C-alpha positions in Angstrom: -26.2 185.0 81.7 -27.8 181.6 81.1 -27.3 178.8 83.7 -27.2 176.1 81.0 -24.6 175.6 78.3 -25.3 177.7 75.2 -25.8 176.2 71.8 -22.5 176.1 70.0 -23.8 177.7 66.8 -25.0 180.7 68.7 -22.6 180.9 71.7 -21.1 184.3 72.2 -17.7 185.1 73.8 -19.3 186.4 77.0 -21.4 183.3 77.4 -18.4 181.1 76.9 -16.3 183.1 79.4 -19.2 183.0 81.9 -19.5 179.2 81.6 -15.8 178.8 82.1 -15.7 181.0 85.2 -18.7 179.4 86.7 -17.8 175.8 86.1 -20.5 175.0 83.6 -17.7 173.5 81.4 -13.9 173.6 81.1 -11.4 174.4 78.4 -11.1 170.7 77.7 -14.9 170.5 77.1 -14.7 173.4 74.7 -11.8 171.9 72.8 -13.6 168.6 72.6 -16.5 170.4 71.2 -14.2 172.3 68.9 -14.9 175.8 70.3 -11.9 178.0 70.0 -10.0 179.9 67.2 -9.6 178.7 63.6 -6.9 180.1 61.3 -6.9 180.6 57.6 -3.9 178.7 56.1 -1.8 181.9 55.8 -0.3 181.7 59.2 2.3 179.4 61.0 1.4 178.1 64.4 4.1 176.3 66.3 4.1 173.7 69.0 3.6 175.0 72.4 3.0 173.4 75.8 2.1 176.7 77.6 -1.0 176.7 79.7 -3.4 179.4 80.7 -6.1 179.4 83.3 -8.7 177.6 81.1 -7.3 176.6 77.8 -4.2 174.9 76.3 -2.5 175.0 72.9 -0.6 172.0 71.7 0.0 171.5 68.0 2.3 172.6 65.2 0.1 173.7 62.3 2.4 175.1 59.5 0.8 177.4 56.9 0.9 176.2 53.3 -1.6 178.5 51.6 -3.5 175.2 51.0 -0.9 174.3 48.4 0.8 170.9 48.2 4.0 172.7 47.3 4.5 173.7 50.9 3.6 170.5 52.7 6.4 169.9 55.2 7.9 173.4 54.8 8.6 175.5 57.9 9.4 179.2 58.3 11.7 180.4 61.0 9.0 181.4 63.6 5.3 181.5 64.4 3.1 184.3 63.0 2.4 187.1 65.5 -1.3 186.8 65.0 -1.1 183.2 66.2 1.0 184.0 69.2 -1.4 186.7 70.3 -4.5 184.6 70.8 -2.4 181.9 72.6 -1.3 184.6 75.0 -4.9 185.6 75.5 -5.7 181.9 76.4 -7.3 180.6 73.2 -6.8 177.2 71.7 -5.9 177.2 68.1 -7.9 174.2 66.9 -6.7 174.0 63.4 -6.6 175.5 59.9 -9.6 176.2 57.8 -9.7 175.5 54.1 -9.2 178.5 51.8 -8.8 179.2 48.2 -5.3 178.0 47.2 -2.9 180.9 47.3 -5.8 183.1 48.2 -7.4 182.4 44.8 -4.6 184.1 42.9 -3.1 180.9 41.4 -5.8 180.3 38.8 -8.4 181.9 36.7 -10.3 178.6 36.1 -10.9 177.4 39.7 -14.0 177.9 41.8 -13.6 180.2 44.7 -12.7 178.3 47.9 -11.0 175.3 46.2 -7.5 174.0 47.2 -5.5 171.0 46.5 -5.1 170.4 50.2 -8.7 170.8 51.3 -10.9 170.4 48.2 -13.9 172.6 47.7 -15.3 174.7 50.5 -19.1 174.7 50.3 -21.7 176.9 51.8 -23.9 175.7 54.6 -27.5 176.7 53.5 -28.0 174.3 50.6 -26.0 171.5 49.0 -23.4 172.7 46.6 -23.7 176.4 47.7 -20.7 178.6 46.9 -19.0 179.7 50.2 -17.0 182.5 48.6 -13.3 183.1 49.4 -10.6 183.1 50.0 -11.4 182.7 53.7 -14.5 180.6 53.1 -13.5 177.9 55.5 -13.2 180.4 58.3 -16.7 181.7 57.9 -18.2 178.2 57.6 -16.4 177.1 60.8 -17.8 180.1 62.8 -21.3 179.7 61.4 -21.5 176.0 62.4 -20.2 176.6 65.9 -16.9 174.8 65.4 -15.1 177.8 66.8 -16.2 181.2 68.3 -13.9 183.1 66.0 -11.6 182.7 63.0 -8.7 184.7 61.8 -8.0 185.2 58.1 -6.7 187.7 55.7 -8.3 190.3 53.4 -7.1 192.0 50.3 -10.4 192.7 48.6 -13.5 191.2 50.3 -11.8 187.8 51.2 -13.1 187.9 54.8 -16.3 190.0 54.5 -17.8 188.2 51.5 -17.5 184.7 52.9 -19.0 186.0 56.2 -22.0 187.2 54.2 -22.5 183.8 52.6 -22.3 182.1 56.0 -24.5 184.6 57.9 -21.8 185.8 60.3 -19.9 189.0 60.8 -16.7 189.7 58.9 -14.4 192.5 60.0 -11.3 193.8 58.3 -9.7 196.4 60.6 -7.3 199.1 59.6 -4.2 197.6 58.1 -1.4 197.2 60.7 -3.8 197.2 63.7 -3.3 193.5 63.9 0.3 192.4 63.1 0.8 190.6 59.8 4.3 189.3 60.6 4.5 185.7 59.6 1.9 186.0 56.9 2.4 184.6 53.3 1.8 187.8 51.5 0.0 188.1 48.2 0.6 191.8 48.6 2.3 193.4 51.5 0.7 196.7 50.6 -2.8 195.3 50.5 -3.0 192.3 52.9 -4.8 192.9 56.2 -5.5 190.4 59.0 -9.3 190.2 59.7 -11.7 188.2 61.9 -14.9 186.3 61.5 -17.3 186.0 64.4 -21.0 185.4 65.1 -21.6 189.0 66.3 -20.1 192.4 66.3 -19.3 192.4 70.0 -17.2 189.2 69.6 -15.4 190.8 66.6 -14.5 193.8 68.8 -13.3 191.7 71.7 -11.3 189.5 69.4 -9.6 192.6 67.9 -8.8 194.1 71.3 -7.3 190.8 72.5 -5.2 190.5 69.4 -4.0 194.1 69.8 -3.4 193.8 73.6 -1.3 190.7 73.2 0.5 191.8 70.1 4.3 192.5 70.5 4.5 195.1 67.7 2.5 197.9 69.4 3.9 200.0 72.2 2.0 200.1 75.5 0.9 203.7 74.8 -0.5 202.7 71.4 -2.3 199.7 72.9 -3.9 201.8 75.6 -5.1 204.4 73.0 -6.7 201.6 70.9 -8.4 200.1 73.9 -9.7 203.5 74.9 -11.1 204.3 71.4 -12.6 200.9 70.7 -13.5 199.5 74.1 -16.7 201.5 74.7 -18.1 200.7 71.2 -20.7 198.1 72.4 -21.9 200.2 75.2 -23.2 202.8 72.8 -27.0 202.9 72.3 -27.1 205.8 69.9 -25.5 207.4 66.8 -25.9 211.1 67.5 -23.5 213.0 65.2 -22.9 210.0 62.9 -23.4 210.8 59.3 -24.0 207.7 57.1 -23.3 208.1 53.4 -25.1 206.0 50.7 -23.3 206.1 47.3 -26.4 205.3 45.2 -24.5 206.2 42.0 -22.3 203.1 42.1 -22.8 200.7 39.3 -23.5 197.9 41.9 -26.8 199.5 42.7 -28.0 199.1 39.1 -28.0 195.3 39.5 -29.2 195.2 43.2 -31.5 192.3 43.8 -35.0 193.4 44.6 -35.1 191.4 47.9 -32.3 193.6 49.3 -33.8 197.0 48.9 -36.5 197.0 51.6 -34.4 195.5 54.3 -31.7 198.1 53.5 -34.1 200.9 53.7 -35.5 199.5 57.0 -32.0 199.4 58.3 -31.3 203.0 57.3 -34.5 204.1 59.0 -33.5 202.2 62.2 -30.2 204.0 62.2 -31.9 207.3 61.8 -34.1 206.5 64.7 -31.1 206.1 67.0 -29.6 209.5 66.0 -27.8 209.0 62.7 -28.1 211.3 59.7 -28.5 209.5 56.3 -26.7 211.3 53.5 -28.0 210.2 50.1 -26.3 210.5 46.7 -22.8 210.5 48.1 -20.3 210.5 45.2 -17.2 208.4 45.1 -15.3 210.4 42.5 -12.8 207.7 41.4 -15.4 205.0 41.0 -16.2 205.6 37.3 -12.5 205.7 36.3 -11.7 202.5 38.3 -14.6 200.6 36.8 -13.5 201.6 33.3 -9.9 200.4 33.7 -8.6 197.3 31.9 -8.0 194.0 33.8 -4.2 194.4 33.5 -4.4 198.0 34.9 -6.4 196.7 37.9 -4.2 193.6 38.6 -0.6 194.8 37.9 0.1 196.0 41.4 -1.1 192.8 43.0 0.6 190.7 40.4 3.9 192.5 41.0 3.6 192.4 44.7 2.6 188.7 44.7 5.8 187.8 42.9 7.9 189.7 45.5 5.9 188.4 48.5 6.0 184.7 47.5 9.7 184.8 46.6 10.6 186.5 49.9 8.5 184.0 51.9 10.0 180.9 50.0 13.5 182.2 50.6 12.9 182.5 54.3 11.9 178.8 54.9 14.1 176.8 57.2 12.7 173.6 55.8 11.7 173.3 52.2 11.2 169.7 51.2 10.3 170.4 47.5 13.1 173.0 47.1 10.7 175.6 45.8 12.6 178.9 45.9 10.5 181.2 43.7 7.3 181.6 41.6 9.0 179.9 38.7 9.6 176.8 40.8 6.1 177.0 42.1 4.6 177.0 38.6 6.7 174.0 37.6 5.6 172.0 40.7 2.0 172.9 40.3 2.0 171.7 36.7 3.7 168.5 37.5 1.8 167.5 40.7 -1.3 165.5 39.7 -3.3 166.5 42.8 -3.0 170.2 41.9 -5.4 169.4 39.0 -3.5 171.2 36.3 -4.5 172.1 33.6 -8.1 171.8 34.7 -7.2 174.5 37.2 -4.6 176.7 35.4 -1.7 178.8 36.8 -2.4 182.0 34.9 -2.3 184.0 38.1 1.2 182.7 38.9 2.3 183.3 35.2 1.0 186.9 35.3 3.0 187.5 38.5 6.2 185.9 37.1 6.0 188.2 34.0 6.0 191.4 36.1 8.9 193.8 36.9 8.8 196.4 39.6 10.3 199.0 37.2 7.7 198.5 34.5 5.9 201.6 33.2 2.4 200.2 33.9 3.3 199.2 37.5 4.8 202.7 38.3 1.8 204.5 36.6 -0.7 202.5 38.5 1.0 203.1 41.8 0.3 206.8 41.2 -3.4 206.1 40.5 -3.6 203.9 43.6 -2.7 207.0 45.7 -5.7 208.7 44.2 -8.0 205.8 44.7 -6.8 205.4 48.3 -7.4 209.1 49.0 -9.3 211.8 47.2 -10.8 209.5 44.6 -11.9 206.8 47.0 -13.6 206.3 50.3 -11.7 208.9 52.2 -12.4 211.6 49.7 -16.1 210.8 49.6 -16.3 210.9 53.4 -14.5 214.2 53.6 -16.5 215.9 50.8 -19.9 214.9 52.2 -18.8 215.2 55.9 -19.7 211.6 56.5 -18.6 209.1 59.2 -19.0 205.9 57.2 -20.3 204.7 53.8 -22.7 201.8 53.7 -24.0 199.6 50.8 -26.3 196.5 50.7 -24.1 194.7 48.1 -20.6 193.4 47.6 -19.1 196.4 45.7 -15.7 195.3 44.2 -15.0 199.0 43.6 -15.4 200.1 47.2 -13.7 196.9 48.5 -10.7 197.7 46.2 -10.5 201.3 47.4 -10.6 200.1 51.0 -7.7 197.6 50.3 -5.7 200.4 48.7 -6.3 202.7 51.7 -5.9 200.0 54.3 -9.2 201.2 55.8 -11.7 199.1 57.8 -14.6 197.2 56.3 -17.3 195.2 58.1 -20.2 193.0 56.8 -23.2 192.5 59.0 -26.3 190.4 58.1 -29.4 192.5 57.6 -32.0 190.3 55.7 -32.8 187.2 53.7 -33.6 186.2 50.2 -37.1 184.7 50.1 -37.6 181.0 49.6 -37.7 180.2 46.0 -35.3 182.8 44.8 -33.7 181.8 41.5 -29.9 181.4 41.5 -27.4 180.4 38.8 -25.4 177.2 39.4 -22.1 176.8 37.4 -20.9 173.3 36.6 -17.7 172.6 34.6 -18.5 170.0 32.0 -15.1 169.7 30.4 -11.7 171.4 30.5 -12.9 174.7 29.2 -16.7 175.1 29.3 -19.0 176.2 32.0 -22.6 174.8 31.9 -25.3 176.9 33.5 -28.2 175.5 35.4 -30.9 177.3 37.4 -32.4 176.2 40.7 -34.1 177.6 43.8 -32.9 177.3 47.3 -34.0 177.8 50.9 -33.6 181.1 52.7 -30.1 182.6 52.5 -28.9 185.8 54.3 -27.4 188.9 52.8 -25.4 191.6 54.5 -24.7 195.4 54.6 -21.1 196.5 54.0 -19.7 199.3 56.2 -16.7 201.3 55.1 -14.8 203.8 57.3 -11.6 205.8 57.5 -8.3 204.2 58.3 -7.6 204.3 62.1 -11.3 205.0 62.8 -12.3 201.3 63.4 -14.6 202.4 66.2 -16.9 204.1 63.8 -17.4 200.9 61.7 -17.8 198.8 64.8 -20.3 201.2 66.4 -22.5 201.3 63.3 -22.2 197.6 62.8 -23.2 196.9 66.4 -26.4 199.0 66.2 -27.3 197.5 62.8 -27.1 194.1 64.4 -29.2 195.2 67.3 -31.9 196.8 65.0 -32.2 193.8 62.6 -31.6 190.8 64.9 -31.9 188.4 61.9 -29.2 185.8 62.5 -30.8 183.2 64.9 -33.8 182.5 62.7 -31.8 180.8 59.9 -30.8 177.2 60.0 -28.2 175.5 57.8 -29.0 172.3 56.0 -26.1 170.8 57.9 -26.2 171.0 61.7 -23.4 170.4 64.2 -23.9 167.0 66.0 -22.0 167.9 69.1 -23.2 170.3 71.8 -21.7 171.2 75.2 -24.7 169.6 77.0 -23.8 165.9 76.4 -20.1 166.6 76.9 -20.3 168.3 80.3 
């Protein structure tokens, strides 16, 4: 371990613990430098005066889904996923910006915008899109404002922002981390996930959340610790079969800069014992990709109406007297700061129009069982006797299947676009039109996405850890904005 304080943007959890235990700095120094845990604005954190050996938590930070409609509102109790890191000794330093209502309010807003926090932007060039909904979490981790951030994932809302910010995003098996206290967009799809600067920190954050979680039995906790704990001690992948579904539509538009680093990564995994299985077929992919937008969204829309109405009815303090989605639509339209109609409420309106007994909803529930099983990731893994699937691109199809199955996903940086790569920039010039410009930018990272079976999080973590060790790409990339505070001057 180093004898000097680590740089905040690269500090790992073991380095921070080592510095605390050896008196290099204190919990107060870390808090002053803003190194702790950030939450996405889905969770309620209550006031606490409890102390731990090193760190202290002190502030009420209610969750408002970045909507002005919930400012001042309070639910009956703190979210489990906030209580757990407190018990582990972490400081909750605040809430990161996120896409308002996880991006489901509007079809006309840019990902990462909220009325409460404005537009979250990426860190590698001015105006860069940070992705969402948990874009603020990934940015905070990447800049060294915290060592980890906790957000939610339905379909790539943690792992995609992590890719944009050159950090690790990990969505574990649904239910592994308690979601009690969450504002649900969909109780059947929402999963709590973490953003960290490396895979080892993601693993340690997961284990701490599980260990200090009140909804697992002691026997279950010990089993999880036993399965996941040794992951980062592994140096080989003997017996691991890695599936690459080259047939997916996403590969047809794969950027040329990604192919060679992806092949290099696959070769590195083969060198440590893995078997690469090419031409893996995900049988439900073609059907899912051909479905209409209403068929794809009906379950989420219906669940969102139920989830929001249930949450609003549970509030102990509700200053704006918003009791259901219909009230929420009215408030959003009437509040000038919510930027309506520039940012519409079509997502809310779709949700309000749903009914849980509709023919389309019931039919798609049946298809979801297929996509979550035989037609999805699990079916492909079983048919080809694979351990995980891996792709070098954000595949909405695979991300959707993972959401439906509640199975783990991780994004790990593997390479960079070369300087001068052409990108498209979107600017809204009036209420309805998008104007396209083109420009080049400095080096930006891209990630591999790893998909595993539900309850087999250790497989995803193990492969992610060895990908990270084989590529070692992260430290060479500098954001155009740099943190101005380091532990050195504070100590």
